[in-house]
PAKOLZA-672612 format. One line per field, with one value per residue: residue in three letters; x negated, y negated, z negated of N, C-alpha, C, O in turn. Coordinates in steps of 0.05 Angstrom, whole numbers, plus 5000, padded with zeros to 4 digits. Layout:
<recs>
rest: c(ALA, ...)
neast: c(X, ...)
nnorth: c(Y, ...)
nup: c(Z, ...)
caeast: c(X, ...)
canorth: c(Y, ...)
caup: c(Z, ...)
ceast: c(X, ...)
cnorth: c(Y, ...)
cup: c(Z, ...)
oeast: c(X, ...)
onorth: c(Y, ...)
oup: c(Z, ...)
</recs>
This chain:
<recs>
rest: c(UNK, UNK, UNK, UNK, UNK, UNK, UNK, UNK, UNK, UNK, UNK, UNK, UNK, UNK, UNK, UNK, UNK, UNK, UNK, UNK, UNK, UNK, UNK, UNK, UNK, UNK, UNK, UNK, UNK, UNK, UNK, UNK, UNK, UNK, UNK, UNK, UNK, UNK, UNK, UNK, UNK, UNK, UNK, UNK, UNK, UNK, UNK, UNK, UNK, UNK, UNK, UNK, UNK, UNK, UNK, UNK, UNK, UNK, UNK, UNK, UNK, UNK, UNK, UNK, UNK, UNK, UNK, UNK, UNK, UNK, UNK, UNK, UNK, UNK, UNK, UNK, UNK, UNK, UNK, UNK, UNK, UNK, UNK, UNK, UNK, UNK, UNK, UNK, UNK, UNK, UNK, UNK, UNK, UNK, UNK, UNK, UNK, UNK, UNK, UNK, UNK, UNK, UNK)
neast: c(8059, 8066, 8036, 8031, 8041, 8002, 8013, 7989, 7999, 7967, 7975, 7996, 8003, 7979, 8026, 8027, 8029, 8039, 8053, 8064, 8058, 8104, 8091, 8129, 8185, 8180, 8170, 8199, 8225, 8177, 8157, 8192, 8182, 8133, 8147, 8175, 8139, 8131, 8132, 8204, 8230, 8210, 8159, 8118, 8095, 8054, 8055, 8029, 8008, 7966, 7969, 7975, 8023, 8060, 8105, 8125, 8183, 8199, 8175, 8207, 8265, 8242, 8228, 8282, 8306, 8274, 8287, 8350, 8348, 8303, 8345, 8342, 8332, 8310, 8264, 8230, 8172, 8116, 8093, 8037, 7978, 7925, 7851, 7811, 7760, 7781, 7801, 7859, 7864, 7861, 7919, 7942, 7993, 7986, 7966, 8005, 8007, 8063, 8083, 8122, 8173, 8201, 8259)
nnorth: c(6491, 6440, 6423, 6366, 6307, 6268, 6182, 6136, 6094, 6062, 5985, 5969, 6018, 6062, 6092, 6178, 6171, 6125, 6055, 6012, 6011, 5983, 5982, 5961, 5967, 6027, 6063, 6088, 6135, 6148, 6169, 6208, 6247, 6266, 6282, 6324, 6361, 6379, 6432, 6462, 6476, 6426, 6375, 6327, 6262, 6217, 6158, 6092, 6030, 5995, 5950, 5885, 5861, 5899, 5895, 5933, 5927, 5936, 5980, 6022, 6006, 6040, 6086, 6101, 6099, 6143, 6180, 6190, 6210, 6253, 6276, 6297, 6296, 6245, 6225, 6156, 6168, 6149, 6072, 6063, 6015, 5981, 6000, 5947, 5959, 5942, 5887, 5841, 5817, 5733, 5701, 5741, 5802, 5848, 5912, 5972, 6042, 6083, 6142, 6189, 6239, 6300, 6333)
nup: c(7546, 7492, 7428, 7418, 7455, 7486, 7507, 7543, 7578, 7634, 7654, 7696, 7755, 7812, 7839, 7868, 7928, 7942, 7933, 7873, 7809, 7760, 7686, 7646, 7668, 7681, 7633, 7595, 7631, 7647, 7598, 7584, 7615, 7596, 7556, 7572, 7575, 7525, 7467, 7464, 7406, 7383, 7376, 7374, 7394, 7420, 7429, 7456, 7489, 7539, 7543, 7514, 7515, 7516, 7463, 7393, 7388, 7451, 7459, 7435, 7461, 7500, 7484, 7474, 7528, 7549, 7510, 7527, 7590, 7576, 7542, 7488, 7424, 7391, 7329, 7300, 7266, 7247, 7247, 7280, 7269, 7294, 7285, 7237, 7283, 7327, 7349, 7360, 7428, 7437, 7428, 7438, 7421, 7375, 7397, 7378, 7365, 7369, 7333, 7349, 7324, 7363, 7383)
caeast: c(8083, 8038, 8059, 8037, 8032, 7997, 8018, 7984, 7986, 7958, 8012, 8008, 7992, 7995, 8039, 8026, 8040, 8027, 8071, 8054, 8091, 8101, 8092, 8153, 8191, 8181, 8160, 8222, 8227, 8151, 8162, 8219, 8169, 8111, 8166, 8181, 8120, 8128, 8157, 8220, 8233, 8203, 8133, 8111, 8088, 8041, 8065, 8029, 8005, 7944, 7966, 7988, 8050, 8089, 8118, 8129, 8211, 8196, 8163, 8224, 8278, 8234, 8235, 8315, 8301, 8265, 8304, 8373, 8330, 8304, 8367, 8328, 8333, 8277, 8257, 8198, 8150, 8101, 8077, 8006, 7964, 7897, 7841, 7790, 7741, 7796, 7818, 7873, 7860, 7859, 7947, 7971, 8007, 7974, 7979, 8015, 8025, 8083, 8087, 8155, 8177, 8223, 8269)
canorth: c(6472, 6428, 6412, 6343, 6294, 6227, 6186, 6106, 6086, 6030, 5974, 5975, 6033, 6059, 6124, 6192, 6167, 6100, 6033, 6002, 6019, 5968, 6006, 5957, 5984, 6055, 6071, 6104, 6155, 6173, 6188, 6224, 6265, 6277, 6307, 6355, 6376, 6386, 6448, 6467, 6474, 6416, 6376, 6300, 6244, 6193, 6128, 6071, 6017, 5978, 5916, 5876, 5854, 5912, 5903, 5958, 5939, 5949, 6019, 6033, 6014, 6054, 6116, 6106, 6099, 6172, 6198, 6199, 6222, 6279, 6294, 6307, 6274, 6225, 6212, 6159, 6183, 6132, 6060, 6058, 5997, 5989, 5988, 5928, 5946, 5940, 5862, 5832, 5791, 5717, 5698, 5761, 5806, 5877, 5944, 5984, 6065, 6098, 6173, 6204, 6268, 6314, 6360)
caup: c(7529, 7475, 7400, 7412, 7470, 7480, 7526, 7540, 7614, 7641, 7655, 7725, 7773, 7833, 7848, 7889, 7966, 7955, 7922, 7848, 7797, 7731, 7665, 7634, 7691, 7693, 7615, 7582, 7649, 7644, 7568, 7588, 7630, 7572, 7526, 7586, 7569, 7488, 7456, 7462, 7393, 7377, 7383, 7375, 7415, 7400, 7452, 7462, 7517, 7532, 7546, 7493, 7525, 7505, 7438, 7383, 7393, 7465, 7456, 7419, 7477, 7521, 7471, 7469, 7546, 7550, 7497, 7544, 7611, 7567, 7529, 7465, 7392, 7382, 7298, 7296, 7247, 7241, 7266, 7272, 7268, 7308, 7269, 7242, 7295, 7353, 7345, 7388, 7441, 7433, 7443, 7446, 7403, 7374, 7409, 7352, 7371, 7357, 7331, 7337, 7321, 7386, 7368)
ceast: c(8069, 8054, 8054, 8036, 8030, 7999, 8013, 7977, 7977, 7987, 8012, 7997, 8001, 8009, 8034, 8040, 8047, 8052, 8061, 8074, 8084, 8110, 8128, 8185, 8205, 8177, 8177, 8218, 8189, 8153, 8179, 8195, 8151, 8127, 8180, 8158, 8108, 8142, 8185, 8234, 8218, 8163, 8136, 8099, 8075, 8044, 8055, 8027, 7988, 7952, 7990, 8005, 8070, 8087, 8114, 8166, 8213, 8198, 8189, 8253, 8263, 8237, 8265, 8323, 8297, 8288, 8331, 8362, 8327, 8328, 8355, 8324, 8299, 8280, 8230, 8198, 8126, 8092, 8049, 7995, 7934, 7876, 7820, 7776, 7755, 7814, 7835, 7864, 7877, 7905, 7963, 7972, 7981, 7975, 7985, 8019, 8048, 8091, 8114, 8160, 8199, 8229, 8283)
cnorth: c(6464, 6426, 6384, 6338, 6270, 6212, 6146, 6093, 6063, 6005, 5966, 6009, 6032, 6102, 6142, 6182, 6140, 6086, 6036, 5998, 6003, 5986, 5992, 5967, 6008, 6075, 6094, 6139, 6170, 6186, 6205, 6260, 6281, 6295, 6328, 6370, 6395, 6410, 6454, 6466, 6436, 6404, 6336, 6281, 6224, 6162, 6101, 6061, 6000, 5959, 5904, 5867, 5870, 5914, 5919, 5953, 5942, 5979, 6023, 6038, 6038, 6078, 6124, 6115, 6143, 6190, 6216, 6203, 6254, 6295, 6303, 6277, 6258, 6207, 6187, 6165, 6154, 6113, 6052, 6035, 6008, 5981, 5969, 5914, 5936, 5917, 5853, 5803, 5754, 5713, 5718, 5779, 5832, 5897, 5951, 6019, 6061, 6132, 6181, 6240, 6272, 6326, 6358)
cup: c(7510, 7449, 7400, 7437, 7480, 7504, 7524, 7567, 7611, 7645, 7683, 7744, 7796, 7835, 7865, 7908, 7969, 7933, 7902, 7831, 7765, 7710, 7650, 7650, 7684, 7668, 7607, 7610, 7644, 7615, 7567, 7599, 7610, 7544, 7544, 7576, 7538, 7487, 7453, 7435, 7372, 7385, 7367, 7396, 7410, 7431, 7438, 7483, 7518, 7545, 7521, 7486, 7517, 7469, 7425, 7384, 7433, 7469, 7449, 7443, 7497, 7521, 7471, 7497, 7556, 7533, 7517, 7563, 7601, 7558, 7502, 7448, 7390, 7350, 7305, 7261, 7232, 7255, 7264, 7282, 7292, 7283, 7267, 7268, 7315, 7345, 7362, 7397, 7436, 7437, 7450, 7420, 7398, 7386, 7380, 7378, 7352, 7346, 7329, 7336, 7353, 7381, 7405)
oeast: c(8053, 8079, 8069, 8030, 8048, 7989, 8026, 7956, 7978, 8011, 8033, 7975, 8018, 8001, 8035, 8064, 8058, 8066, 8046, 8097, 8065, 8129, 8147, 8204, 8229, 8179, 8169, 8210, 8180, 8151, 8181, 8195, 8154, 8122, 8194, 8162, 8091, 8161, 8190, 8256, 8220, 8145, 8155, 8093, 8085, 8028, 8064, 8040, 7988, 7937, 8012, 8011, 8093, 8073, 8096, 8179, 8234, 8215, 8198, 8263, 8278, 8243, 8273, 8339, 8312, 8303, 8333, 8348, 8339, 8332, 8364, 8319, 8275, 8293, 8209, 8214, 8124, 8082, 8040, 8002, 7926, 7880, 7807, 7774, 7743, 7836, 7827, 7860, 7901, 7915, 7986, 7957, 7962, 7999, 7974, 8028, 8052, 8109, 8128, 8150, 8211, 8214, 8298)
onorth: c(6481, 6427, 6371, 6358, 6254, 6223, 6131, 6083, 6046, 6008, 5956, 6017, 6018, 6125, 6131, 6182, 6130, 6100, 6055, 5989, 6009, 6002, 6007, 5974, 6012, 6099, 6118, 6161, 6193, 6210, 6219, 6283, 6305, 6310, 6347, 6393, 6411, 6414, 6451, 6455, 6433, 6419, 6326, 6292, 6210, 6157, 6089, 6072, 5986, 5952, 5912, 5863, 5862, 5929, 5932, 5974, 5953, 5995, 6034, 6060, 6053, 6094, 6147, 6134, 6160, 6208, 6240, 6185, 6273, 6319, 6326, 6254, 6264, 6186, 6197, 6166, 6145, 6120, 6037, 6030, 6029, 5963, 5967, 5891, 5918, 5921, 5856, 5781, 5752, 5729, 5719, 5775, 5835, 5903, 5940, 6020, 6047, 6143, 6179, 6258, 6253, 6341, 6377)
oup: c(7505, 7448, 7385, 7450, 7484, 7525, 7509, 7575, 7593, 7640, 7692, 7735, 7805, 7832, 7887, 7905, 7989, 7919, 7900, 7834, 7751, 7712, 7646, 7636, 7681, 7673, 7611, 7603, 7639, 7611, 7546, 7592, 7607, 7525, 7535, 7569, 7531, 7501, 7429, 7438, 7347, 7395, 7354, 7417, 7392, 7448, 7418, 7501, 7498, 7562, 7514, 7463, 7513, 7455, 7435, 7382, 7440, 7477, 7470, 7446, 7509, 7539, 7468, 7500, 7565, 7542, 7522, 7553, 7610, 7562, 7497, 7453, 7389, 7346, 7314, 7243, 7209, 7276, 7247, 7305, 7301, 7267, 7288, 7276, 7326, 7335, 7385, 7387, 7433, 7454, 7460, 7401, 7413, 7382, 7361, 7401, 7332, 7358, 7309, 7349, 7364, 7369, 7413)
</recs>
């Protein structure tokens, strides 16, 4: 078990055994799996995405799904903006990360 788990999967990937997975459809379940790696007494989850299409409000929707699947309470601690050396792509929103406490 860990005190901190960082999850920042690619927007699309192939799961074991084949078949494509789209992040937008599976991120809550992926986060729930990561929560299972956290210490039962609590821990922190750092959530991000490598695509500018996943807005912060969408990440929070995925966190709500993760909370439901894992049956653990999540509390947002901080939204982390990228540094100046990582500017957003033209026409895409800036990717953000959310640090969450898991109880």
